[in-house]
RODO-2510 file (C-alpha; in nm, 4 decimals, decimal comma):
residues 74
     n   res          X          Y          Z
     1     m     0,0000     0,0000     0,0000
     2     i     0,1281     0,3421    -0,0957
     3     t    -0,1344     0,5676     0,0645
     4     y    -0,4882     0,5851     0,1996
     5     r    -0,6856     0,8949     0,0955
     6     h    -1,0332     1,0385     0,0669
     7     n    -1,0982     1,0963    -0,3054
     8     w    -1,4097     1,1059    -0,5234
     9     g    -1,6366     1,1014    -0,2192
    10     e    -1,4922     0,7835    -0,0726
    11     h    -1,1847     0,6490     0,1026
    12     r    -0,9409     0,4854    -0,1390
    13     v    -0,6271     0,2733    -0,1081
    14     y    -0,3433     0,3302    -0,3562
    15     f    -0,0850     0,0706    -0,4527
    16     y     0,1377    -0,0327    -0,7427
    17     d     0,0409    -0,3399    -0,9424
    18     k     0,2865    -0,5935    -1,0874
    19     k     0,3421    -0,3698    -1,3916
    20     k     0,4334    -0,0775    -1,1620
    21     r     0,1106     0,1117    -1,2415
    22     l    -0,0502     0,3158    -0,9639
    23     i    -0,3918     0,1655    -0,8887
    24     s    -0,6621     0,2800    -0,6490
    25     v    -0,9576     0,0845    -0,5135
    26     p    -1,2273     0,1697    -0,2588
    27     a    -1,0877     0,1121     0,0886
    28     e    -1,3930    -0,1003     0,1740
    29     w    -1,2677    -0,3596    -0,0754
    30     t    -0,9553    -0,4113     0,1357
    31     s    -0,8627    -0,5128     0,4875
    32     v    -0,7444    -0,1558     0,5621
    33     v    -1,0911    -0,0563     0,6837
    34     g    -1,2423    -0,2420     0,9763
    35     e    -1,5870    -0,3945     0,9646
    36     d    -1,8705    -0,1423     0,9243
    37     a    -2,0059    -0,0614     1,2729
    38     f    -2,3683    -0,0979     1,1633
    39     v    -2,3022    -0,4372     1,0066
    40     k    -2,1273    -0,5539     1,3225
    41     v    -2,4007    -0,4369     1,5614
    42     s    -2,6904    -0,5603     1,3469
    43     a    -2,5256    -0,9025     1,3155
    44     g    -2,7148    -0,9721     0,9922
    45     r    -3,0573    -0,8951     1,1379
    46     c    -3,1243    -0,5863     0,9227
    47     l    -3,1783    -0,6050     0,5482
    48     f    -3,1150    -0,2328     0,4815
    49     r    -2,8796     0,0330     0,6171
    50     v    -3,0321     0,3685     0,7154
    51     e    -2,8058     0,5653     0,4790
    52     d    -2,9102     0,3398     0,1901
    53     l    -3,2797     0,3936     0,2652
    54     l    -3,2266     0,7710     0,2821
    55     e    -3,0512     0,7588    -0,0553
    56     l    -3,3447     0,5591    -0,1961
    57     i    -3,5838     0,8328    -0,0809
    58     k    -3,3757     1,0933    -0,2687
    59     l    -3,3783     0,8813    -0,5853
    60     i    -3,7546     0,8311    -0,5704
    61     r    -3,8130     1,2031    -0,5149
    62     n    -3,5918     1,2884    -0,8134
    63     l    -3,7799     1,0430    -1,0343
    64     t    -4,1219     1,1726    -0,9315
    65     e    -4,0161     1,5330    -0,9940
    66     m    -3,9072     1,4583    -1,3515
    67     p    -4,1333     1,5794    -1,6338
    68     g    -4,3929     1,3122    -1,7019
    69     g    -4,3366     1,1518    -1,3611
    70     s    -4,5958     1,1220    -1,0913
    71     n    -4,5833     1,4217    -0,8555
    72     k    -4,6709     1,2235    -0,5478
    73     i    -4,5306     0,9255    -0,3651
    74     e    -4,7921     0,6756    -0,2571
***
């Protein structure tokens, strides 16, 4: 690992591959980041994370506000 930085809205790990190219991947794909606290506490009992549900609400609102979309959420 070369460095660990916050780029493009997420934490990323940088390293050189076998061809000496600088590569970055989301830190969550590596062992650098510990287990997500919510995942650990929920112990598999919850199907959805709160931040994911909040993001879903934003997506639905954007879709319903588009021209030709329904203007209300049922």
